[in-house]
VOPAGU-2260 file (C-alpha; in pm, 1 decimal, decimal comma):
REM VOPAGU-2260
SITE   aa  ch    i         X         Y         Z
SITE  MET   A    0    1023,3   -2124,7    1876,0
SITE  SER   A    1     794,6   -2084,1    1608,9
SITE  TYR   A    2     595,0   -1755,9    1530,5
SITE  ASN   A    3     526,8   -1538,4    1225,1
SITE  LEU   A    4     378,7   -1243,2    1436,7
SITE  VAL   A    5     540,2   -1004,0    1682,3
SITE  VAL   A    6     240,7    -841,3    1858,2
SITE  SER   A    7     281,7    -538,7    2085,6
SITE  THR   A    8       4,1    -459,4    2347,3
SITE  GLY   A    9       0,4    -252,5    2658,0
SITE  ARG   A   10     194,5    -382,1    2949,2
SITE  TRP   A   11      46,8    -639,3    3162,0
SITE  ARG   A   12    -256,8    -644,8    2871,5
SITE  GLU   A   13    -113,3    -987,8    2725,1
SITE  VAL   A   14    -419,9   -1187,2    2845,1
SITE  GLN   A   15    -689,2    -936,1    2685,7
SITE  CYS   A   16    -451,7    -907,5    2366,4
SITE  ILE   A   17    -433,2   -1290,7    2345,6
SITE  ASN   A   18    -814,8   -1291,5    2336,7
SITE  GLU   A   19    -850,1   -1025,5    2083,1
SITE  LEU   A   20    -615,8   -1175,9    1821,3
SITE  GLN   A   21    -858,6   -1512,1    1866,7
SITE  VAL   A   22   -1156,2   -1281,8    1770,1
SITE  ALA   A   23    -973,9   -1113,8    1491,9
SITE  ALA   A   24    -861,9   -1449,2    1340,8
SITE  LYS   A   25   -1214,3   -1526,1    1325,8
SITE  LEU   A   26   -1341,2   -1241,8    1151,9
SITE  ILE   A   27   -1065,1   -1253,9     908,3
SITE  GLY   A   28   -1203,9   -1603,2     832,9
SITE  GLU   A   29   -1064,4   -1841,7     543,3
SITE  GLY   A   30    -980,3   -2072,8     804,1
SITE  THR   A   31    -735,7   -1860,5     969,0
SITE  GLU   A   32    -642,8   -1948,3    1312,3
SITE  VAL   A   33    -421,1   -1844,9    1568,1
SITE  LEU   A   34    -211,3   -2159,1    1658,7
SITE  SER   A   35      -7,0   -2055,6    1955,7
SITE  VAL   A   36     101,4   -1743,2    2123,6
SITE  ARG   A   37     372,8   -1689,0    2342,6
SITE  ARG   A   38     504,0   -1424,6    2590,1
SITE  THR   A   39     813,3   -1309,9    2516,9
SITE  GLY   A   40     975,9   -1220,2    2846,7
SITE  PHE   A   41     930,8    -857,1    2787,4
SITE  PRO   A   42     623,2    -684,4    2924,8
SITE  GLY   A   43     340,6    -593,7    2626,3
SITE  LEU   A   44     509,8    -807,7    2363,2
SITE  LEU   A   45     406,1   -1151,8    2228,7
SITE  THR   A   46     490,1   -1354,5    1948,2
SITE  ALA   A   47     220,4   -1553,1    1779,3
SITE  LEU   A   48     165,6   -1819,1    1521,3
SITE  VAL   A   49     -96,8   -1797,6    1273,5
SITE  SER   A   50    -254,0   -2060,5    1005,0
SITE  SER   A   51    -268,7   -1796,8     716,1
SITE  ASP   A   52      18,0   -1580,1     558,9
SITE  PRO   A   53     106,8   -1336,4     833,2
SITE  LYS   A   54     115,8   -1066,4     579,2
SITE  VAL   A   55    -231,8   -1137,0     487,6
SITE  PHE   A   56    -332,3   -1117,9     847,4
SITE  THR   A   57    -203,4    -797,5     894,2
SITE  ARG   A   58    -329,9    -651,9     585,4
SITE  ARG   A   59    -702,2    -797,0     679,7
SITE  LEU   A   60    -671,5    -684,0    1035,9
SITE  ARG   A   61    -598,6    -317,1     883,4
SITE  GLU   A   62    -932,3    -371,9     650,5
SITE  LEU   A   63   -1130,7    -466,0     971,4
SITE  VAL   A   64   -1051,1    -155,1    1131,8
SITE  LEU   A   65   -1102,7      80,5     825,4
SITE  THR   A   66   -1431,7     -64,4     763,3
SITE  SER   A   67   -1492,8     -27,8    1173,5
SITE  LYS   A   68   -1610,3    -403,1    1155,6
SITE  PHE   A   69   -1350,2    -463,2    1465,0
SITE  ILE   A   70   -1153,0    -198,6    1661,7
SITE  PRO   A   71    -934,0    -372,3    1898,0
SITE  SER   A   72    -859,0    -253,4    2257,3
SITE  PHE   A   73    -531,8    -463,5    2297,0
SITE  ILE   A   74    -371,2    -540,1    1977,2
SITE  LEU   A   75    -146,1    -214,5    1926,5
SITE  LYS   A   76     101,8    -333,9    1677,9
SITE  VAL   A   77     144,7    -632,5    1473,6
SITE  ILE   A   78     470,5    -725,2    1287,2
SITE  PRO   A   79     447,4   -1011,2    1014,2
SITE  ILE   A   80     752,4   -1255,3    1027,7
SITE  GLU   A   81     858,2   -1450,9     748,3
SITE  VAL   A   82    1166,2   -1628,6     876,8
SITE  VAL   A   83    1263,6   -1701,9    1241,2
SITE  VAL   A   84    1646,7   -1811,1    1309,3
SITE  SER   A   85    1865,0   -1833,4    1627,1
SITE  THR   A   86    1999,1   -1525,9    1748,2
SITE  ASP   A   87    2346,6   -1543,4    1610,8
SITE  PHE   A   88    2515,7   -1258,3    1439,5
SITE  GLU   A   89    2661,2   -1455,9    1102,9
SITE  THR   A   90    2315,3   -1651,5    1102,1
SITE  ILE   A   91    2101,5   -1307,0    1119,2
SITE  LYS   A   92    2319,4   -1141,5     849,1
SITE  ARG   A   93    2321,1   -1421,1     606,1
SITE  THR   A   94    1935,2   -1495,3     654,9
SITE  ALA   A   95    1857,5   -1107,4     618,8
SITE  ILE   A   96    2090,2   -1064,7     309,8
SITE  GLU   A   97    1914,5   -1388,5     136,4
SITE  LEU   A   98    1548,8   -1240,8     228,0
SITE  ALA   A   99    1639,0    -931,8     111,0
SITE  ILE   A  100    1797,9   -1039,2    -219,9
SITE  ARG   A  101    1491,6   -1235,1    -276,6
SITE  GLY   A  102    1232,0    -994,1    -142,2
SITE  ILE   A  103    1338,3    -662,4    -241,9
SITE  PRO   A  104    1301,6    -590,2    -632,0
SITE  GLU   A  105    1617,8    -424,1    -798,5
SITE  THR   A  106    1476,0    -123,6    -873,9
SITE  ALA   A  107    1326,2     -71,2    -506,4
SITE  THR   A  108    1469,5     124,0    -233,1
SITE  TYR   A  109    1500,5      15,6     129,4
SITE  LYS   A  110    1595,5      54,0     458,0
SITE  ILE   A  111    1675,3    -194,4     776,2
SITE  GLU   A  112    1490,8    -160,1    1112,1
SITE  ILE   A  113    1628,0    -361,7    1407,4
SITE  ARG   A  114    1426,1    -404,4    1721,2
SITE  TYR   A  115    1619,6    -603,6    1975,6
SITE  ARG   A  116    1547,4    -652,1    2339,5
SITE  GLY   A  117    1768,6    -832,4    2601,2
SITE  VAL   A  118    2032,8    -898,8    2337,0
SITE  PRO   A  119    2403,8    -719,2    2350,4
SITE  ILE   A  120    2424,7    -652,1    1999,3
SITE  ASN   A  121    2593,4    -375,8    1800,5
SITE  ARG   A  122    2270,9    -285,1    1607,7
SITE  MET   A  123    2490,7     -29,2    1349,9
SITE  GLU   A  124    2770,1    -317,7    1298,9
SITE  LEU   A  125    2461,6    -549,3    1191,6
SITE  ILE   A  126    2325,2    -307,2     966,5
SITE  ASN   A  127    2629,4    -195,5     803,3
SITE  SER   A  128    2717,0    -536,9     768,7
SITE  ILE   A  129    2398,5    -629,6     570,3
SITE  ALA   A  130    2347,5    -323,8     383,9
SITE  LYS   A  131    2687,2    -369,6     224,5
SITE  GLU   A  132    2559,9    -697,2      70,8
SITE  ILE   A  133    2250,3    -594,1     -68,6
SITE  PRO   A  134    2265,3    -430,4    -407,2
SITE  ARG   A  135    1968,6    -231,8    -403,2
SITE  LYS   A  136    1932,8     178,0    -314,3
SITE  VAL   A  137    1867,3     280,0      21,3
SITE  ASN   A  138    1622,8     546,5     145,9
SITE  LEU   A  139    1584,8     602,8     507,2
SITE  GLU   A  140    1294,1     865,2     451,8
SITE  ASN   A  141    1038,5     684,0     241,9
SITE  PRO   A  142    1154,8     327,4     123,8
SITE  GLU   A  143     925,7      93,1     -71,7
SITE  LYS   A  144    1051,0    -167,8     139,5
SITE  VAL   A  145    1177,8    -228,3     489,9
SITE  LEU   A  146    1400,6    -520,4     589,8
SITE  HIS   A  147    1263,0    -561,7     960,4
SITE  LEU   A  148    1431,3    -774,9    1230,4
SITE  GLU   A  149    1286,4    -841,2    1559,8
SITE  ILE   A  150    1574,8    -983,8    1767,5
SITE  PHE   A  151    1501,2   -1157,4    2101,8
SITE  PRO   A  152    1757,4   -1349,6    2319,0
SITE  GLU   A  153    1685,8   -1697,9    2174,7
SITE  SER   A  154    1549,9   -1617,6    1835,9
SITE  THR   A  155    1539,7   -1326,3    1544,5
SITE  GLY   A  156    1232,2   -1270,6    1336,7
SITE  ILE   A  157    1332,7   -1106,9     983,3
SITE  SER   A  158    1087,2    -995,8     719,1
SITE  VAL   A  159    1072,3    -767,6     411,6
SITE  LEU   A  160     768,1    -551,3     428,2
SITE  SER   A  161     581,0    -300,3     251,4
SITE  PRO   A  162     569,2     -59,4     543,0
SITE  SER   A  163     239,8     109,9     458,1
SITE  GLU   A  164      51,1    -198,8     437,5
SITE  GLU   A  165     185,6    -495,6     597,1
SITE  VAL   A  166     279,9    -347,2     937,6
SITE  PHE   A  167     -52,5    -300,2    1150,3
SITE  SER   A  168     -28,0       4,3    1382,5
SITE  LEU   A  169    -370,2      55,5    1547,1
SITE  MET   A  170    -322,6     449,3    1590,1
SITE  LYS   A  171    -178,3     498,9    1220,5
SITE  VAL   A  172    -501,4     303,0    1117,8
SITE  LEU   A  173    -701,8     489,8    1330,8
SITE  ARG   A  174    -597,1     803,7    1186,8
SITE  GLU   A  175    -608,3     690,4     844,3
SITE  ALA   A  176    -986,0     578,6     913,1
SITE  LYS   A  177   -1045,5     899,0    1028,4
SITE  LEU   A  178    -936,5    1093,9     744,3
SITE  LEU   A  179   -1128,5     844,3     497,4
SITE  ARG   A  180   -1425,8     947,6     685,2
SITE  GLY   A  181   -1343,2    1306,8     687,4
């Protein structure tokens, strides 16, 4: 399974969300295409593969909403994914540590977020086993970076993200747009 976005929508709104992803990609431009979208088996949750950098995709989607050029109705949240691995504790742990050490500057703070569905995994055990191998300062309240894991039964998506810029949340961006307009 190949994807670089995890997309949340309303339950049973997946088809409308897929259509909006296509529209968003065209508006983002620069050759950005939605190459594939798959249902995850969990209502309201999709994985997608876009042709551009997934972090750039979420940043530009945010800009479209902030400038009122595109206000989605069905794309509620988009998480960019850097690496997809099989859902195996040791593989997830090893890959997350490697990505964190590469992607989190030595002076930056971070936290680990894990979203798991349909997998009997001990979340705290995984967090502790990863965190003890990352020589960076933890900040659970206001981290500069987030090591984000999306765990599904067959695959796990992992990213190092700047939380306010690279994760698209429709409600947060609409609140921000309202504040900007006064």
